[in-house]
Legacy VTK file of the C-alpha trace (Angstrom):
# vtk DataFile Version 3.0
C-alpha trace
ASCII
DATASET POLYDATA
POINTS 175 float
66.522 -51.026 27.724
63.447 -48.777 27.980
60.209 -49.822 29.644
57.099 -50.020 27.490
54.747 -51.000 30.309
53.519 -49.009 33.277
54.110 -51.915 35.672
57.845 -51.287 36.095
57.239 -48.049 38.019
55.635 -47.616 41.429
52.101 -46.188 41.095
51.061 -43.056 42.937
47.370 -42.651 43.811
46.189 -39.059 43.973
43.047 -36.970 43.557
41.899 -36.383 40.004
42.354 -32.832 38.666
40.830 -31.057 35.650
44.283 -31.073 34.048
44.044 -34.903 34.002
41.021 -34.889 31.706
42.908 -35.396 28.406
44.671 -38.445 29.878
41.441 -39.752 31.429
39.596 -39.429 28.130
42.471 -41.250 26.389
42.354 -44.138 28.892
38.563 -44.229 28.572
38.828 -44.576 24.768
41.306 -47.450 25.198
39.070 -49.320 27.637
35.467 -48.873 26.521
33.414 -49.365 23.405
32.779 -45.993 21.707
29.144 -45.665 22.853
30.349 -45.738 26.470
32.807 -42.850 26.156
31.630 -39.873 28.185
32.635 -36.377 27.087
34.835 -33.776 28.735
31.968 -31.576 29.934
30.398 -34.566 31.723
33.732 -35.240 33.409
34.131 -31.583 34.416
30.724 -31.713 36.072
31.667 -34.844 37.958
34.871 -33.299 39.231
32.920 -30.270 40.413
30.336 -32.448 42.180
32.607 -35.070 43.761
36.240 -33.963 43.676
36.935 -35.808 46.946
35.817 -39.095 45.377
37.752 -39.194 42.095
41.313 -40.491 41.787
44.014 -41.380 39.308
46.887 -43.815 39.488
49.916 -42.082 38.090
52.831 -44.180 36.922
56.007 -42.600 35.671
54.225 -39.252 35.501
51.370 -40.598 33.354
47.779 -41.507 34.228
47.623 -45.289 34.038
44.176 -45.701 35.616
41.340 -43.675 37.094
38.313 -44.133 39.333
35.260 -41.881 39.604
32.860 -42.438 42.503
30.486 -40.359 44.607
28.257 -40.629 47.697
24.788 -41.722 46.628
21.941 -44.035 47.589
21.698 -47.783 47.253
19.666 -48.786 44.197
20.034 -45.368 42.542
21.700 -46.087 39.202
23.484 -43.232 37.465
22.714 -43.486 33.752
25.528 -43.494 31.241
26.543 -39.849 30.778
24.527 -38.849 33.855
25.496 -36.248 36.421
26.818 -37.059 39.873
24.163 -35.787 42.289
25.692 -35.775 45.768
23.288 -35.541 48.709
23.971 -35.151 52.402
21.993 -38.262 53.336
24.035 -40.678 51.227
24.208 -44.299 52.348
26.264 -45.749 49.514
29.427 -45.126 47.538
28.478 -45.283 43.876
31.396 -46.502 41.781
30.692 -45.068 38.350
33.845 -45.564 36.319
37.055 -47.509 36.768
39.448 -47.843 33.845
42.989 -49.182 33.657
45.049 -48.451 30.549
45.870 -51.637 28.619
49.590 -51.034 29.251
48.875 -51.327 33.004
46.472 -54.269 32.759
47.186 -56.973 35.318
49.215 -54.620 37.518
46.678 -54.506 40.364
45.929 -50.808 39.829
42.189 -51.380 39.550
41.986 -53.235 42.852
44.199 -50.628 44.537
41.944 -47.803 43.384
38.831 -49.681 44.545
40.320 -50.281 48.005
41.345 -46.618 48.182
37.749 -45.592 47.388
36.320 -47.999 49.968
38.612 -46.510 52.614
37.344 -43.019 51.693
33.759 -44.315 51.979
34.464 -45.740 55.444
35.724 -42.332 56.580
32.392 -40.879 55.392
30.454 -43.597 57.283
29.030 -45.070 54.082
28.001 -48.655 54.792
27.842 -50.014 51.258
29.062 -49.577 47.708
27.351 -50.185 44.378
28.142 -49.991 40.674
27.104 -50.893 37.175
29.321 -53.669 35.856
29.956 -53.419 32.117
31.787 -55.293 29.408
33.799 -58.226 30.784
34.394 -56.907 34.314
32.036 -59.204 36.265
34.770 -61.509 37.616
36.919 -58.519 38.647
34.076 -56.981 40.643
33.276 -60.328 42.253
36.924 -60.554 43.397
36.442 -57.092 44.914
33.537 -58.452 46.979
30.601 -57.254 44.848
27.571 -59.389 43.980
24.743 -58.801 41.548
21.725 -57.119 43.140
18.214 -57.834 41.894
15.412 -57.008 41.505
15.693 -53.286 40.826
13.007 -50.624 40.907
11.742 -49.448 37.491
13.779 -46.197 37.589
16.984 -48.113 38.323
16.193 -50.657 35.608
15.662 -47.826 33.099
18.980 -46.200 34.063
20.750 -49.563 33.804
19.368 -49.929 30.266
21.389 -46.855 29.158
24.511 -49.050 29.232
25.365 -51.505 26.462
24.633 -55.086 27.508
25.646 -56.933 29.482
25.235 -54.388 32.271
24.631 -55.560 35.839
23.979 -53.650 39.033
26.296 -54.921 41.768
26.546 -54.232 45.492
28.681 -54.959 48.551
28.786 -53.921 52.166
31.755 -51.888 53.325
33.263 -53.647 56.327
LINES 1 176
175 0 1 2 3 4 5 6 7 8 9 10 11 12 13 14 15 16 17 18 19 20 21 22 23 24 25 26 27 28 29 30 31 32 33 34 35 36 37 38 39 40 41 42 43 44 45 46 47 48 49 50 51 52 53 54 55 56 57 58 59 60 61 62 63 64 65 66 67 68 69 70 71 72 73 74 75 76 77 78 79 80 81 82 83 84 85 86 87 88 89 90 91 92 93 94 95 96 97 98 99 100 101 102 103 104 105 106 107 108 109 110 111 112 113 114 115 116 117 118 119 120 121 122 123 124 125 126 127 128 129 130 131 132 133 134 135 136 137 138 139 140 141 142 143 144 145 146 147 148 149 150 151 152 153 154 155 156 157 158 159 160 161 162 163 164 165 166 167 168 169 170 171 172 173 174
């Protein structure tokens, strides 16, 4: 009997590579509404800016999930399709995009990738993490220790408005 789900294999977390982009774009299309799909050139720029903060979960040789983050500043919201601007004085890990292929849904890959990213942030002495919560992910992010953060400055509110509603800015400290 052949497996049709990713969950029967042991996942392997590793850094994201440019050769992963076709698989990442495919997972993105499976997980997000079309207006939230970001193009390959945007992804290439993100890999160039924050290669140490992007990962994939590979299962059976295939990308089953990915996470793109970067060192940033609390209350700085990256607009949809925006560049990752990494600065030396970062105080926050910005979690921009987490997607788990539907075939791997419920496998715990998302939470594993988030914990992996938080460990990387601790090694960089980042004290907090933030993200824009989209679609139906609010309960997931709450389970990961994030809470909605309000009010936001006008620039952050404008960047948040680039996402389809409901979009919420969320935050947590990194213990």
